[in-house]
C-alpha positions as CSV (number, residue, x, y, z in Angstrom):
1,M,60.6,-11.1,35.2
2,A,59.4,-14.7,35.4
3,D,62.5,-15.5,37.5
4,Q,62.0,-12.6,39.9
5,S,60.9,-13.4,43.4
6,L,57.4,-12.6,44.6
7,W,58.8,-9.9,46.9
8,T,62.1,-8.2,47.5
9,I,62.7,-7.1,51.1
10,D,63.0,-3.5,49.9
11,E,59.5,-3.7,48.4
12,V,58.1,-5.1,51.7
13,I,59.8,-2.3,53.7
14,E,58.4,0.3,51.3
15,A,54.9,-1.1,51.4
16,T,54.7,-1.6,55.2
17,G,57.1,1.1,56.5
18,G,58.6,-1.5,58.7
19,R,62.1,-1.6,60.3
20,L,64.3,-4.5,59.3
21,E,66.3,-6.2,62.1
22,G,68.8,-8.7,60.6
23,G,69.6,-9.6,57.0
24,V,67.4,-11.4,54.5
25,S,69.4,-14.0,52.6
26,V,66.8,-16.0,50.6
27,P,64.4,-15.1,47.8
28,L,60.9,-14.2,49.2
29,N,58.6,-16.3,47.2
30,G,55.5,-16.7,49.4
31,V,53.5,-15.2,52.2
32,A,52.1,-17.2,55.1
33,I,50.2,-16.6,58.4
34,D,50.3,-20.3,59.5
35,S,53.6,-21.5,60.9
36,R,52.6,-25.1,60.2
37,A,52.6,-24.4,56.5
38,I,55.9,-22.6,55.9
39,N,57.8,-23.0,52.6
40,Q,61.4,-22.0,52.2
41,G,61.5,-18.2,51.7
42,D,58.0,-17.4,52.9
43,I,57.3,-14.1,54.6
44,F,55.6,-15.0,57.8
45,V,53.1,-12.4,59.1
46,A,52.4,-12.7,62.8
47,I,48.7,-11.9,62.9
48,K,46.9,-11.8,66.3
49,G,43.6,-13.5,65.9
50,D,40.7,-14.3,68.2
51,R,42.2,-17.6,69.4
52,T,45.9,-17.5,68.6
53,D,48.6,-14.9,68.3
54,G,51.1,-15.4,65.4
55,H,53.9,-13.9,67.5
56,E,53.9,-17.1,69.6
57,Y,54.9,-19.0,66.4
58,A,57.2,-16.5,64.7
59,A,60.4,-18.2,65.9
60,S,59.3,-21.6,64.8
61,A,58.2,-20.2,61.4
62,L,61.7,-18.8,60.9
63,A,63.2,-22.1,62.0
64,A,61.1,-23.9,59.5
65,G,62.5,-21.8,56.6
66,A,60.6,-18.4,56.6
67,G,62.8,-15.7,55.0
68,V,61.6,-13.0,57.3
69,A,58.9,-12.6,60.0
70,I,56.7,-9.5,60.2
71,V,56.0,-8.8,63.8
72,S,54.9,-5.9,66.1
73,R,56.3,-7.3,69.3
74,P,59.8,-8.7,68.7
75,D,61.7,-10.6,71.3
76,S,65.0,-12.3,71.7
77,A,63.8,-15.8,70.6
78,M,62.5,-14.4,67.4
79,A,65.6,-12.4,66.7
80,E,67.8,-15.4,67.3
81,A,65.7,-17.5,64.9
82,G,66.0,-15.1,61.9
83,P,65.4,-11.7,60.4
84,L,62.4,-9.6,61.6
85,L,60.5,-6.7,60.0
86,V,59.1,-4.7,62.9
87,V,55.8,-2.9,62.3
88,D,53.1,-1.3,64.4
89,D,50.4,-3.8,63.4
90,A,51.0,-7.0,61.5
91,L,47.6,-7.2,59.9
92,V,47.8,-3.6,58.7
93,A,51.2,-4.5,57.2
94,L,49.6,-7.5,55.4
95,E,46.9,-5.2,54.1
96,A,49.6,-2.7,52.9
97,M,51.4,-5.6,51.1
98,G,48.1,-6.6,49.5
99,R,47.5,-3.1,48.2
100,A,51.0,-2.9,46.9
101,A,50.7,-6.2,45.0
102,R,47.4,-5.1,43.5
103,A,48.9,-1.7,42.4
104,R,51.8,-3.4,40.6
105,S,49.7,-6.1,38.9
106,S,48.5,-5.9,35.3
107,A,46.1,-8.9,35.8
108,K,42.4,-8.7,35.1
109,V,40.9,-8.9,38.5
110,I,37.6,-10.6,39.3
111,A,35.8,-10.4,42.7
112,V,33.0,-12.8,43.7
113,T,30.5,-12.4,46.5
114,G,27.0,-13.8,47.3
115,S,25.1,-15.6,50.0
116,V,25.9,-19.0,48.4
117,G,28.1,-20.2,45.6
118,K,31.1,-17.9,46.2
119,T,33.8,-20.6,46.6
120,T,32.6,-22.9,43.9
121,T,32.3,-20.0,41.5
122,K,35.7,-18.7,42.4
123,D,37.2,-22.2,41.9
124,A,35.5,-22.7,38.6
125,L,36.8,-19.3,37.4
126,K,40.3,-20.4,38.3
127,V,39.9,-23.6,36.3
128,A,38.4,-21.8,33.3
129,L,40.8,-18.9,33.2
130,S,43.8,-21.1,33.7
131,A,43.1,-22.5,30.2
132,C,44.0,-19.0,28.9
133,G,46.7,-17.7,31.1
134,Q,48.4,-17.7,34.5
135,T,45.6,-17.4,37.1
136,H,45.9,-16.6,40.8
137,A,42.9,-17.3,43.1
138,S,42.0,-17.4,46.7
139,V,42.7,-20.8,48.3
140,S,39.9,-22.5,50.3
141,S,37.5,-19.8,51.5
142,F,40.1,-17.0,52.2
143,N,37.5,-14.3,52.0
144,N,37.7,-12.3,55.2
145,Q,39.7,-9.5,56.8
146,W,42.9,-11.6,56.7
147,G,42.2,-14.0,53.8
148,V,41.7,-11.2,51.2
149,P,44.9,-9.2,51.9
150,L,46.8,-12.5,52.2
151,T,45.6,-13.6,48.8
152,L,46.5,-10.2,47.3
153,A,49.9,-10.3,48.9
154,R,50.5,-13.7,47.1
155,L,49.5,-12.3,43.7
156,P,52.3,-13.2,41.3
157,R,53.8,-10.3,39.3
158,T,53.2,-12.3,36.1
159,A,49.6,-13.3,36.7
160,E,47.2,-12.5,33.9
161,F,44.0,-13.1,35.9
162,G,43.3,-12.8,39.6
163,V,40.1,-14.2,41.2
164,F,39.2,-13.1,44.8
165,E,36.3,-14.4,47.0
166,I,34.8,-11.7,49.3
167,G,32.6,-12.7,52.2
168,M,30.9,-10.9,55.1
169,N,29.0,-11.4,58.3
170,H,28.1,-7.7,58.8
171,A,27.4,-4.6,56.8
172,G,30.5,-2.7,55.8
173,E,32.9,-5.6,55.6
174,I,32.7,-6.1,51.9
175,E,33.3,-2.4,51.2
176,T,36.6,-2.5,53.2
177,L,37.8,-5.7,51.4
178,V,36.9,-4.7,47.9
179,D,38.7,-1.4,48.4
180,M,41.9,-3.5,48.5
181,V,41.0,-5.8,45.6
182,R,39.7,-3.1,43.2
183,P,38.3,-5.6,40.7
184,H,37.7,-5.0,37.0
185,I,34.7,-7.4,37.3
186,A,32.4,-8.0,40.2
187,I,30.0,-11.0,40.5
188,V,27.1,-11.4,42.9
189,T,26.0,-15.0,42.8
190,A,22.8,-15.0,44.8
191,I,21.0,-13.5,47.8
192,A,19.8,-15.9,50.5
193,E,19.2,-16.4,54.2
194,S,22.8,-16.5,55.2
195,H,23.9,-14.7,58.4
196,L,20.3,-13.5,58.7
197,G,20.8,-13.3,62.4
198,H,23.0,-10.2,61.8
199,F,20.5,-8.5,59.4
200,A,16.9,-7.3,59.7
201,S,15.9,-8.6,56.2
202,L,17.1,-10.2,53.0
203,S,17.0,-6.7,51.5
204,D,19.7,-5.7,54.0
205,I,21.8,-8.7,53.0
206,A,21.4,-7.7,49.3
207,R,22.6,-4.1,50.2
208,A,25.6,-5.5,52.0
209,K,26.5,-7.7,49.1
210,A,26.1,-4.7,46.8
211,E,29.0,-3.1,48.6
212,I,31.2,-5.0,46.2
213,F,30.4,-2.5,43.4
214,S,32.1,0.3,45.4
215,G,35.5,-1.0,44.6
216,V,35.1,-1.7,40.9
217,V,37.6,0.2,38.8
218,A,36.6,2.7,36.1
219,E,34.9,1.0,33.1
220,G,34.5,-2.1,35.1
221,V,31.7,-4.8,34.8
222,A,29.0,-5.9,37.2
223,I,27.7,-9.5,36.8
224,I,24.5,-10.1,38.7
225,N,22.1,-13.1,39.1
226,C,19.0,-11.8,37.4
227,D,16.8,-14.6,38.7
228,T,17.0,-13.2,42.2
229,E,14.2,-10.8,43.4
230,F,16.9,-8.4,44.3
231,F,18.3,-8.0,40.8
232,Q,17.0,-4.4,40.4
233,L,18.3,-3.4,43.9
234,L,21.7,-4.8,42.9
235,R,21.6,-3.2,39.5
236,D,20.7,0.2,41.0
237,A,23.5,-0.1,43.5
238,A,26.0,-0.9,40.7
239,Q,24.8,2.1,38.7
240,A,25.1,4.3,41.7
241,Q,28.8,3.5,41.8
242,G,29.1,4.6,38.2
243,I,29.1,1.1,36.6
244,T,27.4,1.2,33.2
245,D,28.3,-2.3,32.0
246,I,25.9,-4.5,33.9
247,R,25.3,-8.1,32.8
248,G,22.6,-10.4,34.1
249,F,23.0,-14.2,34.2
250,G,20.4,-16.8,34.9
251,E,17.3,-18.5,33.4
252,S,15.2,-15.4,32.9
253,D,14.4,-14.4,29.3
254,G,16.1,-11.1,29.7
255,A,19.4,-12.5,30.9
256,D,22.5,-11.5,29.0
257,I,24.0,-14.9,29.8
258,R,21.1,-17.2,29.7
259,L,20.7,-20.9,30.4
260,M,19.1,-22.6,27.4
261,R,19.4,-26.3,28.4
262,A,20.8,-28.4,31.2
263,N,21.0,-32.2,31.6
264,L,21.7,-32.8,35.3
265,H,23.4,-36.0,36.3
266,A,24.6,-37.4,39.6
267,D,28.2,-36.2,39.2
268,C,28.2,-33.8,36.3
269,S,25.9,-31.6,34.1
270,C,25.8,-30.9,30.3
271,V,24.9,-27.3,29.6
272,T,24.0,-25.1,26.7
273,A,24.0,-21.3,27.3
274,D,23.6,-18.1,25.3
275,V,26.5,-15.9,26.2
276,R,25.5,-12.5,24.8
277,G,24.4,-14.0,21.5
278,Q,26.9,-16.7,21.3
279,E,25.7,-20.3,21.9
280,V,28.1,-22.3,24.1
281,T,27.7,-26.0,25.0
282,Y,29.9,-27.5,27.7
283,K,30.2,-30.1,30.4
284,L,30.5,-29.3,34.1
285,G,32.6,-31.7,36.2
286,A,30.4,-31.1,39.3
287,A,26.7,-31.8,39.9
288,G,23.8,-29.6,40.9
289,K,21.5,-27.0,39.3
290,H,23.1,-24.3,41.5
291,V,26.5,-25.1,40.0
292,V,25.0,-24.9,36.5
293,V,23.5,-21.4,37.2
294,N,26.8,-20.1,38.7
295,S,28.7,-21.5,35.7
296,L,26.9,-18.8,33.7
297,A,28.5,-16.2,35.9
298,V,31.8,-17.9,35.2
299,L,31.4,-17.6,31.5
300,A,30.2,-14.1,31.8
301,A,33.3,-13.1,33.7
302,C,35.6,-15.0,31.3
303,E,34.2,-13.1,28.4
304,A,34.3,-9.8,30.2
305,A,38.0,-10.5,31.1
306,G,38.9,-11.0,27.4
307,A,39.6,-14.7,27.7
308,D,38.9,-17.2,25.0
309,L,35.3,-18.3,25.7
310,A,35.5,-21.6,24.0
311,M,38.7,-22.7,25.9
312,C,37.2,-21.5,29.2
313,A,34.0,-23.5,28.6
314,L,35.9,-26.6,27.6
315,A,38.0,-26.4,30.8
316,L,34.8,-26.5,33.0
317,A,34.7,-30.2,32.5
318,N,37.7,-30.3,34.9
319,I,36.1,-28.6,37.8
320,A,35.6,-30.6,41.0
321,P,33.7,-29.6,44.2
322,P,35.8,-28.3,47.0
323,S,36.2,-30.3,50.1
324,G,33.0,-30.5,52.1
325,R,31.0,-29.0,49.3
326,G,29.5,-31.9,47.4
327,V,32.4,-34.3,47.0
328,R,31.1,-37.7,46.3
329,H,32.7,-40.8,47.8
330,N,31.9,-44.2,46.4
331,L,32.5,-46.6,49.3
332,A,32.5,-50.3,49.6
333,T,33.1,-53.1,52.1
334,E,32.1,-56.7,52.0
335,G,28.4,-56.8,51.3
336,I,27.9,-53.0,51.4
337,R,28.3,-50.4,48.7
338,L,27.2,-46.8,49.2
339,T,27.6,-43.3,47.9
340,L,28.5,-40.5,50.4
341,I,27.9,-36.9,49.4
342,D,30.1,-34.6,51.7
343,E,28.4,-31.2,52.1
344,S,29.8,-30.8,55.6
345,Y,31.7,-27.5,55.2
346,N,28.8,-25.1,55.8
347,A,25.1,-24.6,55.4
348,N,22.3,-22.0,55.0
349,P,18.8,-22.5,53.8
350,A,19.7,-22.0,50.1
351,S,22.7,-24.3,50.1
352,M,20.7,-26.8,52.1
353,R,18.0,-26.9,49.5
354,A,20.6,-27.2,46.7
355,A,22.2,-30.1,48.5
356,L,18.9,-31.9,49.0
357,E,18.1,-31.3,45.3
358,M,21.4,-33.0,44.5
359,L,20.5,-35.9,46.7
360,G,17.2,-36.2,45.0
361,A,19.0,-36.4,41.6
362,S,20.9,-39.4,42.8
363,E,19.3,-42.7,41.9
364,P,20.0,-45.5,44.5
365,T,20.1,-48.9,42.9
366,G,18.4,-52.0,44.3
367,R,16.9,-51.3,47.7
368,G,19.2,-48.4,48.4
369,R,17.7,-45.3,50.1
370,R,18.3,-41.6,50.0
371,I,19.5,-40.6,53.5
372,A,19.9,-36.9,54.7
373,V,22.1,-36.4,57.7
374,L,21.6,-32.8,58.8
375,G,23.1,-30.5,61.4
376,D,22.0,-27.0,62.5
377,M,22.1,-24.0,60.1
378,L,23.6,-21.3,62.3
379,E,23.4,-17.4,62.4
380,L,19.7,-17.3,61.4
381,G,18.6,-15.4,64.5
382,D,14.8,-15.2,65.1
383,H,14.2,-16.9,61.8
384,S,15.9,-20.1,62.7
385,D,12.8,-22.2,63.7
386,R,10.9,-21.2,60.6
387,L,13.8,-21.8,58.2
388,H,14.7,-25.2,59.6
389,G,11.0,-26.2,59.5
390,E,10.7,-25.2,55.9
391,L,13.3,-27.8,54.9
392,I,10.4,-30.3,55.0
393,E,9.5,-29.2,51.5
394,P,12.9,-29.9,49.7
395,L,13.2,-33.1,51.7
396,E,9.8,-34.3,50.3
397,S,10.7,-33.1,46.8
398,A,14.0,-35.0,46.9
399,D,12.1,-38.1,48.0
400,V,14.4,-38.6,50.9
401,D,13.7,-41.9,52.7
402,A,15.3,-41.2,56.1
403,V,16.6,-38.2,58.0
404,F,19.2,-38.2,60.7
405,A,19.3,-34.8,62.5
406,C,21.3,-33.2,65.3
407,G,21.3,-29.9,67.1
408,H,18.8,-27.7,68.9
409,A,17.7,-25.8,65.7
410,M,17.1,-29.0,63.7
411,N,14.3,-29.9,66.3
412,A,12.0,-27.6,64.3
413,L,12.4,-29.8,61.2
414,W,12.3,-33.1,63.2
415,N,8.9,-32.2,64.6
416,K,7.5,-31.9,61.1
417,L,8.9,-35.1,59.8
418,P,6.5,-38.1,59.4
419,A,7.4,-41.1,61.5
420,S,8.3,-43.0,58.3
421,K,11.2,-40.6,57.5
422,R,12.6,-40.4,61.0
423,G,16.0,-42.0,61.4
424,V,17.6,-40.7,64.6
425,Y,17.6,-37.3,66.3
426,A,20.5,-36.3,68.6
427,S,21.8,-33.3,70.4
428,T,25.2,-33.5,68.8
429,S,26.7,-34.8,65.6
430,Q,28.9,-37.2,67.6
431,E,25.8,-39.0,68.9
432,L,24.5,-39.6,65.4
433,I,27.6,-41.6,64.3
434,A,26.8,-44.9,65.8
435,P,23.1,-45.2,64.9
436,L,23.9,-43.9,61.3
437,L,26.6,-46.5,60.8
438,E,24.3,-49.3,62.2
439,S,21.5,-48.3,59.8
440,V,23.5,-48.3,56.5
441,Q,22.2,-50.6,53.9
442,D,23.6,-51.7,50.5
443,N,23.3,-49.1,47.8
444,D,22.3,-46.2,50.1
445,V,23.1,-42.6,49.1
446,I,23.9,-40.5,52.1
447,M,24.2,-36.7,52.1
448,I,25.7,-35.0,55.2
449,K,25.4,-31.3,55.7
450,G,25.3,-28.6,58.4
451,S,26.9,-25.3,59.4
452,L,30.6,-25.5,60.3
453,G,29.8,-25.1,64.0
454,S,27.5,-28.1,63.9
455,R,30.6,-30.3,63.3
456,M,29.3,-32.6,60.6
457,A,32.8,-33.4,59.2
458,P,33.5,-36.0,61.9
459,V,30.3,-37.8,60.7
460,V,31.7,-37.9,57.2
461,E,35.1,-39.1,58.5
462,A,33.4,-41.9,60.4
463,V,31.4,-43.2,57.4
464,I,34.5,-43.2,55.2
465,K,36.5,-45.0,57.9
466,Q,33.8,-47.6,58.3
467,Y,33.3,-48.1,54.6
468,R,36.6,-47.5,52.9
469,G,36.6,-47.4,49.2
470,T,37.3,-45.1,46.3
471,S,36.5,-41.4,46.1
472,G,35.1,-39.8,42.9
473,G,33.9,-36.4,41.8
């Protein structure tokens, strides 16, 4: 079984109902939707997206080594490049493969959702569970209508654990995705003002996140942050789906998995937790109180999955923040040393507060300053001005010395900043780069964060290019 390919062509045909044109001559050991990342023997699925159509790249995917391409509109160039599996809709075919992979798997499956912390929790689960057995998990933030079935379709036959991240922008999305995943264990990390522009209230966001319980298999487990004001709403939603094993995690006295102590450091944390009566002490290889709290959900899921709790906890020392989510770079050039905290991947009010708290926990040496470089938080609708303006509180709590801000929405915060904390305000992130680089002083700690659409990553890249050095977690 261990030597068996991920898929046989007969299995793919059975799952998708497709029509094979040509002969498949290589083992099918992967599934891909990006022609630029083809490995030998991958199944290339030609998905039509909002911006690109995979059919335009099917021939090049086959030329790069794909074993077969799943397409709905075959043409002569594709046929000349390699074997095709013709279907009515490539995305529907990918979903069918995902369902088939889930049906044949004996892995314990865990699904993670929440307004913040999904990816870091998913990644920590992979690290922890890998200490106990073969673990498959979503890469990056593959948590949407194509990312979830793609991750399922890649699920190895021999995996003992599967970890899936499930996201949403609108009500109803999670229910569709979790119906494919059918987890044994479902985690809700937190409820916060993410995508609030698409919802009338935080309660509506909580109800949308609660859709994850609709896919939990019989005798499954719900793991819920009990520090959130929506714990009872989420608990009731889980019970309405027939889930009786509901476990809360957090700092509250009634938590089944409770934080007892945490020593927070700039690049790690030391934690003691009560996991349903068992005291566990462990080190986390990533910084931040939010990471500490979500590590409780990780241990809760590991225990519920039947993994060795001690081995899972020990492995958490090896976690590292994903790209753009708190990676620390220690940089140096002649006469200047600085620490850069890259939080550029995305932002909402809760994650922004967590990042500022992490900046506040950093202690600049000498005359070094804490500098926050902030871009707009998007998809907040009519609440945008208020939520941006409210960032003044965590900025003050973190004792931030200077703020560089960009974007229309960040103007609401800029107007509240005292003159002593104003660095530079600009319309775009690109306009911030030159004044930020000019202002850097020895021993500064710089944190850069904003929603993906605010394009803060180029600011990170510019700082790293200017002050090349070593990167650390």
